C-alpha positions in Angstrom: 62.6 45.6 -24.8 62.9 46.3 -21.1 62.0 50.0 -21.7 59.0 49.0 -23.8 57.8 46.5 -21.2 58.1 49.2 -18.5 56.1 51.6 -20.6 53.4 49.0 -21.2 53.2 48.2 -17.5 52.9 51.8 -16.6 50.2 52.3 -19.3 48.3 49.3 -18.1 48.5 50.5 -14.5 47.3 53.9 -15.6 44.3 52.5 -17.4 43.3 50.3 -14.5 43.6 53.4 -12.2 41.3 55.3 -14.6 38.8 52.4 -14.6 38.8 52.3 -10.8 38.2 56.0 -10.6 35.3 55.5 -13.1 33.8 52.7 -11.0 33.9 54.8 -7.9 32.4 57.9 -9.5 28.7 58.5 -9.7 28.4 58.6 -13.5 27.4 55.4 -15.3 30.3 53.5 -16.9 31.0 54.5 -20.5 32.5 52.5 -23.4 35.9 54.1 -22.8 35.9 52.7 -19.3 35.3 49.2 -20.6 38.1 49.8 -23.1 40.5 50.9 -20.4 39.7 48.0 -18.1 40.0 45.5 -20.9 43.1 47.1 -22.4 41.6 47.5 -25.9 40.4 50.4 -28.1 36.9 51.7 -27.8 36.4 50.6 -31.4 37.0 47.0 -30.3 34.4 47.4 -27.5 31.9 48.8 -30.0 32.4 45.8 -32.2 31.8 43.4 -29.3 28.7 45.3 -28.1 27.1 45.7 -31.5 28.2 42.2 -32.8 30.0 43.7 -35.8 33.4 43.1 -37.3 36.0 40.5 -36.3 37.3 40.3 -32.7 39.6 37.6 -31.4 37.9 35.2 -29.0 40.3 36.0 -26.1 39.8 39.7 -26.7 36.0 39.3 -26.8 36.1 37.4 -23.5 38.2 40.2 -21.9 35.8 42.8 -23.1 32.7 40.9 -21.9 34.4 40.4 -18.5 35.0 44.2 -18.3 31.4 44.9 -19.2 30.2 42.5 -16.5 32.5 44.0 -13.9 31.6 47.6 -14.7 27.9 47.0 -15.3 28.1 48.8 -18.6 25.0 49.3 -20.6 25.1 50.8 -24.1 23.5 54.2 -24.6 20.8 53.6 -27.1 20.2 57.3 -27.6 23.9 58.0 -28.3 24.0 55.0 -30.7 20.9 56.3 -32.5 22.5 59.7 -33.1 25.3 57.9 -35.0 23.5 55.0 -36.7 20.0 56.6 -36.8 18.8 53.2 -35.6 18.0 52.7 -31.9 16.3 49.3 -32.1 13.5 50.7 -29.9 9.8 50.8 -30.6 7.4 52.9 -28.5 3.9 51.4 -27.7 1.0 53.5 -26.6 -2.0 51.6 -25.3 -5.0 52.0 -23.1 -5.3 51.1 -19.4 -7.9 48.6 -20.4 -7.2 45.0 -19.3 -9.8 43.6 -21.6 -8.8 40.6 -23.8 -8.5 42.4 -27.1 -6.2 45.4 -26.2 -4.2 43.2 -23.7 -3.7 40.4 -26.2 -2.7 42.9 -28.9 -0.1 44.5 -26.6 1.5 41.1 -25.6 1.5 39.9 -29.2 3.2 43.1 -30.4 5.9 42.9 -27.7 6.7 39.3 -28.6 6.7 40.0 -32.4 9.0 43.1 -31.8 11.4 41.0 -29.7 11.6 38.3 -32.3 12.3 41.0 -34.9 15.2 42.3 -32.9 13.5 45.4 -31.3 13.2 46.4 -27.7 9.9 48.1 -26.7 8.8 50.8 -24.3 5.2 50.9 -23.2 3.0 53.7 -21.9 -0.7 53.2 -21.0 -3.0 56.2 -21.2 -6.2 56.7 -19.3 -6.8 60.1 -20.6 -6.8 60.2 -24.4 -6.7 63.9 -24.9 -4.5 65.5 -27.6 -2.3 66.8 -24.8 -1.6 63.4 -23.2 -1.1 61.6 -26.5 1.3 64.3 -27.7 3.2 64.1 -24.4 3.5 60.3 -24.8 4.8 60.7 -28.4 7.3 63.4 -27.3 8.5 61.1 -24.6 9.2 58.3 -27.0 10.9 60.7 -29.4 13.2 61.5 -26.6 14.2 57.9 -26.4 15.1 58.0 -30.1 12.5 55.3 -31.0 12.4 54.2 -34.6 8.6 54.0 -34.7 5.6 54.2 -32.5 2.7 51.7 -32.3 -0.6 53.0 -31.0 -3.2 50.3 -29.9 -6.2 52.4 -30.5 -9.5 50.7 -29.8 -11.3 54.1 -29.1 -12.4 56.6 -31.7 -10.8 59.7 -30.2 -7.3 58.1 -30.1 -7.1 57.4 -33.8 -8.4 60.8 -34.8 -5.8 62.5 -32.6 -3.0 60.3 -33.9 -3.9 61.2 -37.4 -3.8 64.9 -36.7 -0.6 65.1 -34.6 2.0 63.9 -37.1 5.5 62.9 -36.0 9.0 62.6 -37.4 8.9 58.8 -37.1 6.4 56.3 -38.5 3.2 55.7 -36.4 1.4 52.4 -36.8 -2.2 52.3 -35.4 -3.4 48.9 -34.5 -7.1 49.8 -34.6 -10.5 48.5 -35.7 -11.0 51.9 -37.4 -12.0 51.9 -41.1 -9.6 54.8 -41.5 -7.5 55.4 -44.6 -3.8 55.4 -43.8 -1.8 58.6 -44.4 1.9 59.2 -44.9 2.6 59.5 -41.1 0.1 56.9 -39.8 -0.5 53.4 -41.1 -3.4 51.3 -39.9 -3.4 47.5 -39.2 -6.6 45.9 -38.2 -8.6 42.7 -38.0 -11.6 42.5 -40.3 -14.1 42.9 -37.5 -17.0 44.0 -39.8 -16.8 40.7 -41.7 -16.4 38.8 -38.5 -19.6 40.3 -37.1 -21.4 39.6 -40.4 -20.2 36.0 -40.4 -21.6 35.5 -36.9 -25.0 36.9 -37.8 -25.1 35.0 -41.1 -24.4 31.8 -39.2 -27.5 32.4 -37.1 -29.6 33.3 -40.1 -28.5 30.2 -41.9 -29.5 28.1 -38.9 -33.0 29.6 -39.4 -33.1 32.3 -36.8 -35.3 35.3 -37.6 -35.3 37.2 -34.2 -31.7 38.0 -33.5 -30.8 40.5 -30.8 -27.5 42.2 -30.3 -25.8 43.2 -27.0 -23.3 45.9 -27.9 -20.1 47.0 -26.2 -19.4 50.5 -24.9 -20.0 53.6 -27.0 -16.9 55.3 -28.4 -15.0 52.0 -29.1 -14.4 51.1 -32.7 -15.1 47.4 -31.9 -18.5 48.2 -30.5 -19.5 50.3 -33.5 -18.2 48.0 -36.2 -19.6 44.8 -34.6 -23.0 46.5 -34.2 -22.8 47.7 -37.8 -22.2 44.1 -39.1 -25.2 42.9 -37.2 -27.4 45.6 -38.7 -26.1 45.0 -42.3 -27.0 41.3 -42.2 -30.4 41.8 -40.6 -31.3 44.4 -43.2 -30.0 42.3 -46.1 -32.2 39.4 -44.8 -35.2 41.6 -44.3 -35.4 40.7 -40.6 -36.8 42.9 -37.8 -34.2 44.9 -35.8 -34.4 45.1 -32.0 -33.0 48.0 -30.0 -29.3 47.5 -29.2 -28.0 50.2 -26.9 -24.3 50.5 -26.2 -23.2 49.1 -22.9 -19.9 47.7 -21.5 -17.5 44.8 -22.1 -17.9 43.1 -18.8 -19.9 39.9 -18.1 -22.2 41.9 -15.7 -23.3 43.9 -18.7 -24.3 40.7 -20.5 -26.1 39.5 -17.4 -28.2 42.7 -17.1 -28.9 42.6 -20.9 -30.0 39.0 -20.6 -32.6 39.9 -17.9 -33.8 42.8 -20.1 -34.2 40.5 -23.1 -36.2 38.0 -20.9 -38.5 40.8 -19.8 -39.0 42.3 -23.3 -39.6 38.9 -24.9 -36.9 36.3 -25.5 -35.3 36.3 -29.0 -34.2 33.0 -30.6 -30.6 34.1 -30.9 -28.2 36.8 -29.6 -25.0 38.1 -31.1 -22.8 39.4 -28.2 -20.2 42.0 -28.8 -17.5 39.9 -26.9 -17.2 36.6 -25.1 -17.5 38.1 -21.6 -20.9 39.6 -22.5 -21.9 36.2 -23.9 -20.9 34.6 -20.5 -23.1 37.1 -18.7 -26.0 36.3 -21.0 -25.6 32.6 -20.4 -25.7 33.2 -16.6 -28.9 35.3 -16.9 -30.6 32.7 -19.1 -29.5 29.8 -16.9 -30.8 31.6 -13.8 -34.2 32.1 -15.5 -34.3 28.5 -16.7 -33.8 29.3 -20.3 -31.8 26.7 -22.2 -28.8 27.5 -24.5 -29.0 26.6 -27.4 -32.3 24.8 -27.2 -34.3 28.1 -26.6 -31.7 30.8 -27.4 -28.5 30.5 -29.5 -25.6 32.8 -28.5 -22.5 33.9 -30.5 -19.6 35.8 -29.0 -16.6 37.6 -30.4 -12.8 37.3 -29.7 -12.5 33.6 -28.9 -11.0 34.1 -25.5 -9.2 30.9 -24.3 -11.9 30.2 -21.7 -14.7 30.4 -24.3 -14.4 26.8 -25.3 -15.0 25.8 -21.7 -18.2 27.7 -21.2 -21.3 25.6 -20.6 -22.2 25.1 -23.4 -18.9 25.9 -25.3 -19.2 29.2 -27.1 -19.6 29.8 -30.8 -17.5 32.9 -31.4 -15.4 34.9 -33.8 -11.6 34.5 -33.5 -9.1 37.2 -34.0 -5.5 36.1 -34.5 -3.6 38.6 -32.4 -0.2 37.0 -33.3 -0.9 37.4 -37.0 -2.0 41.0 -36.4 1.2 41.8 -34.5 3.4 40.3 -37.1 1.7 42.4 -39.8 2.1 45.5 -37.6 5.9 44.8 -37.5 5.9 44.4 -41.3 4.2 47.8 -41.6 6.8 49.3 -39.2 9.7 47.9 -41.3 8.2 49.2 -44.5 7.5 52.6 -43.0 11.0 52.9 -41.6 12.6 51.9 -44.9 10.2 54.1 -46.9 8.8 51.2 -48.9 5.3 50.0 -49.6 2.1 52.0 -49.7 0.1 53.4 -46.8 -3.0 51.3 -47.5 -4.5 49.8 -44.3 -3.5 46.2 -43.6 -6.7 44.2 -43.0 -6.4 40.7 -41.5 -9.2 38.0 -41.7 -11.3 36.9 -38.7 -12.7 33.3 -38.4 -16.0 32.0 -37.2 -15.5 29.2 -34.6 -18.7 27.1 -34.3 -19.2 25.3 -31.0 -22.2 24.2 -28.9 -23.9 27.5 -28.1 -25.7 27.7 -31.4 -28.4 25.5 -33.0 -31.4 25.7 -35.2 -34.4 27.3 -33.5 -37.3 25.2 -32.1 -40.5 25.7 -34.1 
């Protein structure tokens, strides 16, 4: 017994010495260092770190104490090589801080965390094939299980479709694209949302309905403008010119001044809520009453839109629902189940005080 005790003491002292050497070295601590300090096998450390198998409570506490002392962090890439599951999703988005892309990003990050994934995010200003390929290659180097592309612009989705990657790619985009094996699309039904907005104005009795579009090259701009055109043509109503512009309130303000100069319509469908805010300011400044003289409908249902004066009738997109469906598409794609048909989620018309029947 004494010989065995002596051997155990020497072994323990040796492991502690190795752990001290590890802590003093420049390399990050490894699982074997945790095992040495805690006096357990690396398999036991693995079970504690990954939450698998049975580990005695006292042993678990010893391992966790060693992890805390060493500052150990598991190597997700090394783990992925063994399990083929890193638990990491890559997200590629735009540098835009507008409500739609920003809300989509936050909602996806939250949904991913709730589903047990960590996320890495890269924002691109230049959406060339080269920059997007570089971003995808970067995430592949992190052994991500899938890549989410928040693609509000036409050129992003087209490039994503053409690149291909060894992991599933989910494009959260307004594009009316058909999903392919390597890319699955998830989108809100913005076309129907725009049509609902214009139908609402027509049903109120408006026959002169202008549209203030967003920027050219954005799917949202194109589809919301298309919805406006479809409804006006179906009702046999005249169509005003609707040049592409920008998403900011200042664009709505300038468009409002132009509409006053050209001849005031009885209603305006704005491509987003900020444009609607700019319109309201231009009309207020000119002494034009909303909705007594001009009705206005926006799009997105930003949180502040209910506090506009008057409160804004708008189209709501449920970004949380969109993100949760993107995660479902990711899981299906990772597991090789389901089809590649686009997931289209409904939008909702929110009627408030900025719309009313026209004066005759």
